[in-house]
KOLNU-813899 format. One record per residue (C-alpha): residue number from 0; residue in three letters; x, y, z. Coordinates in steps of 0.05 Angstrom, whole numbers. Example, Ala and Ser with C-alpha at 12.3 -4.5 7.8 and 13.67 -1.06 7.14 Angstrom:
<atoms>
k=0&r=ala&c1=246&c2=-90&c3=156
k=1&r=ser&c1=273&c2=-21&c3=143
</atoms>
This chain:
<atoms>
k=0&r=met&c1=1250&c2=34&c3=-906
k=1&r=lys&c1=1246&c2=-32&c3=-954
k=2&r=glu&c1=1191&c2=-57&c3=-916
k=3&r=asp&c1=1148&c2=1&c3=-921
k=4&r=ala&c1=1159&c2=-11&c3=-1004
k=5&r=phe&c1=1135&c2=-83&c3=-989
k=6&r=lys&c1=1071&c2=-68&c3=-948
k=7&r=phe&c1=1048&c2=-18&c3=-1004
k=8&r=tyr&c1=1057&c2=-73&c3=-1056
k=9&r=phe&c1=1018&c2=-125&c3=-1008
k=10&r=lys&c1=959&c2=-69&c3=-1001
k=11&r=ala&c1=954&c2=-48&c3=-1071
k=12&r=thr&c1=957&c2=-119&c3=-1100
k=13&r=gln&c1=892&c2=-134&c3=-1062
k=14&r=leu&c1=867&c2=-95&c3=-1133
k=15&r=lys&c1=879&c2=-165&c3=-1165
k=16&r=asp&c1=825&c2=-195&c3=-1124
k=17&r=ile&c1=768&c2=-143&c3=-1128
k=18&r=leu&c1=727&c2=-158&c3=-1197
k=19&r=arg&c1=708&c2=-91&c3=-1241
k=20&r=gln&c1=633&c2=-76&c3=-1213
k=21&r=gly&c1=612&c2=-59&c3=-1291
k=22&r=ala&c1=614&c2=-137&c3=-1313
k=23&r=val&c1=584&c2=-160&c3=-1250
k=24&r=gln&c1=528&c2=-109&c3=-1245
k=25&r=trp&c1=517&c2=-130&c3=-1333
k=26&r=asn&c1=525&c2=-200&c3=-1319
k=27&r=val&c1=580&c2=-220&c3=-1361
k=28&r=lys&c1=582&c2=-285&c3=-1388
k=29&r=lys&c1=648&c2=-303&c3=-1369
k=30&r=asn&c1=686&c2=-360&c3=-1337
k=31&r=arg&c1=732&c2=-306&c3=-1295
k=32&r=leu&c1=713&c2=-226&c3=-1300
k=33&r=glu&c1=765&c2=-169&c3=-1297
k=34&r=ser&c1=792&c2=-158&c3=-1238
k=35&r=ile&c1=807&c2=-77&c3=-1229
k=36&r=ala&c1=882&c2=-91&c3=-1226
k=37&r=glu&c1=870&c2=-118&c3=-1305
k=38&r=his&c1=832&c2=-66&c3=-1319
k=39&r=val&c1=901&c2=-24&c3=-1300
k=40&r=tyr&c1=942&c2=-61&c3=-1338
k=41&r=gly&c1=898&c2=-47&c3=-1401
k=42&r=cys&c1=899&c2=23&c3=-1384
k=43&r=leu&c1=974&c2=28&c3=-1386
k=44&r=ile&c1=980&c2=-16&c3=-1451
k=45&r=leu&c1=926&c2=31&c3=-1480
k=46&r=val&c1=971&c2=91&c3=-1456
k=47&r=ile&c1=1033&c2=59&c3=-1492
k=48&r=ser&c1=1008&c2=42&c3=-1561
k=49&r=leu&c1=963&c2=115&c3=-1565
k=50&r=his&c1=1012&c2=153&c3=-1552
k=51&r=ser&c1=1060&c2=122&c3=-1597
k=52&r=glu&c1=1010&c2=152&c3=-1656
k=53&r=leu&c1=976&c2=209&c3=-1628
k=54&r=asn&c1=1039&c2=246&c3=-1618
k=55&r=leu&c1=1023&c2=283&c3=-1558
k=56&r=glu&c1=1078&c2=321&c3=-1517
k=57&r=leu&c1=1069&c2=303&c3=-1452
k=58&r=asp&c1=1106&c2=265&c3=-1400
k=59&r=leu&c1=1092&c2=192&c3=-1412
k=60&r=gly&c1=1126&c2=163&c3=-1348
k=61&r=lys&c1=1085&c2=203&c3=-1301
k=62&r=thr&c1=1026&c2=185&c3=-1344
k=63&r=leu&c1=1035&c2=116&c3=-1326
k=64&r=glu&c1=1047&c2=125&c3=-1255
k=65&r=met&c1=981&c2=165&c3=-1245
k=66&r=leu&c1=950&c2=103&c3=-1279
k=67&r=ala&c1=991&c2=60&c3=-1234
k=68&r=ile&c1=965&c2=86&c3=-1172
k=69&r=his&c1=888&c2=118&c3=-1192
k=70&r=glu&c1=853&c2=61&c3=-1171
k=71&r=leu&c1=876&c2=53&c3=-1096
k=72&r=glu&c1=819&c2=91&c3=-1072
k=73&r=glu&c1=774&c2=27&c3=-1088
k=74&r=leu&c1=806&c2=-13&c3=-1042
k=75&r=val&c1=768&c2=30&c3=-996
k=76&r=ile&c1=713&c2=64&c3=-1025
k=77&r=gly&c1=697&c2=9&c3=-1075
k=78&r=asp&c1=691&c2=6&c3=-1153
k=79&r=val&c1=634&c2=58&c3=-1165
k=80&r=thr&c1=596&c2=46&c3=-1232
k=81&r=pro&c1=553&c2=98&c3=-1271
k=82&r=leu&c1=494&c2=45&c3=-1251
k=83&r=asp&c1=506&c2=57&c3=-1180
k=84&r=asn&c1=482&c2=130&c3=-1189
k=85&r=ile&c1=526&c2=157&c3=-1138
k=86&r=asp&c1=554&c2=224&c3=-1146
k=87&r=lys&c1=636&c2=209&c3=-1147
k=88&r=lys&c1=648&c2=281&c3=-1118
k=89&r=asp&c1=617&c2=264&c3=-1054
k=90&r=leu&c1=669&c2=204&c3=-1045
k=91&r=lys&c1=727&c2=255&c3=-1057
k=92&r=asp&c1=756&c2=268&c3=-982
k=93&r=lys&c1=747&c2=202&c3=-966
k=94&r=ala&c1=787&c2=164&c3=-1030
k=95&r=arg&c1=843&c2=218&c3=-1016
k=96&r=glu&c1=848&c2=200&c3=-951
k=97&r=ala&c1=853&c2=133&c3=-966
k=98&r=val&c1=903&c2=142&c3=-1015
k=99&r=phe&c1=945&c2=178&c3=-973
k=100&r=ser&c1=942&c2=123&c3=-910
k=101&r=phe&c1=963&c2=64&c3=-966
k=102&r=val&c1=1027&c2=116&c3=-987
k=103&r=lys&c1=1047&c2=159&c3=-926
k=104&r=asn&c1=1104&c2=109&c3=-905
k=105&r=leu&c1=1139&c2=112&c3=-969
k=106&r=asn&c1=1199&c2=167&c3=-986
k=107&r=gln&c1=1155&c2=192&c3=-1045
k=108&r=ser&c1=1090&c2=186&c3=-1014
k=109&r=asp&c1=1090&c2=276&c3=-1030
k=110&r=phe&c1=1102&c2=257&c3=-1105
k=111&r=leu&c1=1043&c2=199&c3=-1104
k=112&r=met&c1=989&c2=243&c3=-1071
k=113&r=asn&c1=1009&c2=297&c3=-1120
k=114&r=leu&c1=1004&c2=252&c3=-1172
k=115&r=thr&c1=936&c2=228&c3=-1152
k=116&r=asp&c1=911&c2=304&c3=-1135
k=117&r=glu&c1=932&c2=317&c3=-1212
k=118&r=tyr&c1=888&c2=267&c3=-1238
k=119&r=asn&c1=831&c2=275&c3=-1205
k=120&r=glu&c1=834&c2=353&c3=-1223
k=121&r=gly&c1=841&c2=329&c3=-1284
k=122&r=lys&c1=873&c2=400&c3=-1314
k=123&r=ser&c1=936&c2=380&c3=-1343
k=124&r=leu&c1=950&c2=349&c3=-1406
k=125&r=glu&c1=975&c2=280&c3=-1368
k=126&r=ala&c1=919&c2=280&c3=-1332
k=127&r=lys&c1=869&c2=292&c3=-1387
k=128&r=phe&c1=905&c2=237&c3=-1420
k=129&r=ala&c1=901&c2=183&c3=-1363
k=130&r=lys&c1=831&c2=198&c3=-1346
k=131&r=ala&c1=812&c2=184&c3=-1432
k=132&r=val&c1=850&c2=132&c3=-1431
k=133&r=asp&c1=813&c2=107&c3=-1362
k=134&r=lys&c1=743&c2=114&c3=-1395
k=135&r=leu&c1=764&c2=90&c3=-1462
k=136&r=glu&c1=794&c2=18&c3=-1433
k=137&r=cys&c1=734&c2=1&c3=-1409
k=138&r=val&c1=694&c2=15&c3=-1467
k=139&r=leu&c1=736&c2=-36&c3=-1507
k=140&r=glu&c1=731&c2=-89&c3=-1454
k=141&r=phe&c1=663&c2=-79&c3=-1462
k=142&r=lys&c1=668&c2=-80&c3=-1536
k=143&r=lys&c1=692&c2=-146&c3=-1527
k=144&r=tyr&c1=652&c2=-170&c3=-1489
k=145&r=gln&c1=596&c2=-152&c3=-1534
k=146&r=asp&c1=633&c2=-179&c3=-1597
k=147&r=leu&c1=643&c2=-250&c3=-1551
k=148&r=lys&c1=569&c2=-246&c3=-1545
k=149&r=gln&c1=577&c2=-249&c3=-1465
k=150&r=val&c1=536&c2=-188&c3=-1455
k=151&r=ser&c1=487&c2=-149&c3=-1482
k=152&r=leu&c1=430&c2=-100&c3=-1467
k=153&r=ser&c1=391&c2=-161&c3=-1461
k=154&r=his&c1=425&c2=-167&c3=-1393
k=155&r=leu&c1=382&c2=-96&c3=-1375
k=156&r=lys&c1=350&c2=-96&c3=-1311
k=157&r=pro&c1=296&c2=-44&c3=-1288
k=158&r=gln&c1=349&c2=-16&c3=-1233
k=159&r=met&c1=400&c2=-1&c3=-1281
k=160&r=leu&c1=352&c2=49&c3=-1314
k=161&r=lys&c1=353&c2=97&c3=-1247
k=162&r=asn&c1=422&c2=131&c3=-1287
k=163&r=lys&c1=384&c2=188&c3=-1329
k=164&r=lys&c1=434&c2=191&c3=-1382
k=165&r=val&c1=441&c2=110&c3=-1389
k=166&r=lys&c1=359&c2=113&c3=-1397
k=167&r=glu&c1=360&c2=162&c3=-1448
k=168&r=phe&c1=417&c2=117&c3=-1487
k=169&r=val&c1=362&c2=58&c3=-1483
k=170&r=asp&c1=305&c2=91&c3=-1493
k=171&r=ser&c1=330&c2=124&c3=-1561
k=172&r=gly&c1=330&c2=51&c3=-1593
k=173&r=lys&c1=395&c2=81&c3=-1633
k=174&r=tyr&c1=453&c2=46&c3=-1584
k=175&r=asp&c1=467&c2=-22&c3=-1570
k=176&r=leu&c1=508&c2=-34&c3=-1507
k=177&r=ala&c1=579&c2=-20&c3=-1537
k=178&r=asp&c1=555&c2=43&c3=-1571
k=179&r=ile&c1=522&c2=69&c3=-1500
k=180&r=phe&c1=582&c2=59&c3=-1461
k=181&r=phe&c1=625&c2=96&c3=-1509
k=182&r=met&c1=575&c2=153&c3=-1515
k=183&r=tyr&c1=569&c2=155&c3=-1445
k=184&r=his&c1=648&c2=168&c3=-1432
k=185&r=leu&c1=649&c2=205&c3=-1496
k=186&r=pro&c1=670&c2=269&c3=-1465
k=187&r=ala&c1=733&c2=239&c3=-1440
k=188&r=tyr&c1=766&c2=224&c3=-1497
k=189&r=lys&c1=737&c2=257&c3=-1553
k=190&r=glu&c1=789&c2=319&c3=-1544
k=191&r=phe&c1=840&c2=264&c3=-1570
k=192&r=gly&c1=805&c2=253&c3=-1630
k=193&r=ile&c1=758&c2=191&c3=-1610
k=194&r=asp&c1=699&c2=216&c3=-1628
k=195&r=glu&c1=627&c2=185&c3=-1647
k=196&r=met&c1=645&c2=188&c3=-1727
k=197&r=tyr&c1=710&c2=154&c3=-1711
k=198&r=trp&c1=675&c2=101&c3=-1666
k=199&r=asn&c1=629&c2=82&c3=-1718
k=200&r=thr&c1=674&c2=84&c3=-1779
k=201&r=lys&c1=742&c2=56&c3=-1750
k=202&r=leu&c1=740&c2=24&c3=-1678
k=203&r=lys&c1=671&c2=-6&c3=-1673
k=204&r=pro&c1=687&c2=-46&c3=-1740
k=205&r=met&c1=745&c2=-67&c3=-1708
k=206&r=ser&c1=746&c2=-154&c3=-1713
k=207&r=ile&c1=806&c2=-165&c3=-1675
k=208&r=tyr&c1=778&c2=-225&c3=-1641
k=209&r=asp&c1=754&c2=-267&c3=-1699
k=210&r=asp&c1=810&c2=-316&c3=-1671
k=211&r=glu&c1=779&c2=-330&c3=-1610
k=212&r=lys&c1=715&c2=-338&c3=-1635
k=213&r=lys&c1=740&c2=-398&c3=-1673
k=214&r=met&c1=762&c2=-428&c3=-1609
</atoms>
């Protein structure tokens, strides 16, 4: 029924009111922090733009739909970040149950659950690309924060080093915060040509916020 579509809308769009916890944990100095829904929008735009240039033989529509719903679980389990030092696999069943509870009354509930499962399994090209973009969009957001001097490693707190991988990057002294975000998530997007060399020579040097700095 049409009413179920509206009920789903009202539930799902609560993501517009939930802040991305990475920005909260790193104490990003910005008047208004990014919501989960804004992150999803960033992912959708990044998929469209990268798909245009990478010539991937994938179903673009399916990839976009995966990303449009992939954060629904966070309405229940929250926005888990690496700094929480929680194995998200332990939340897997709870997260799936949550998504099912949101879509079960829709006519396409089976299709949406299959998309959710495909994304979480990460085996298809669409799922791998969606996961890559999900991680890369986060990196780009923190590159923006760093470029605008809204966050840095100076915001690091001792409890953040409970994550061993993050601690290794910090202790090496070779990386700034944007580097650490990129290196941490590198396995997700490396197969799409976004590797450490590309980051250092092309992506990191981009000065796309010069106009904002002048304001």
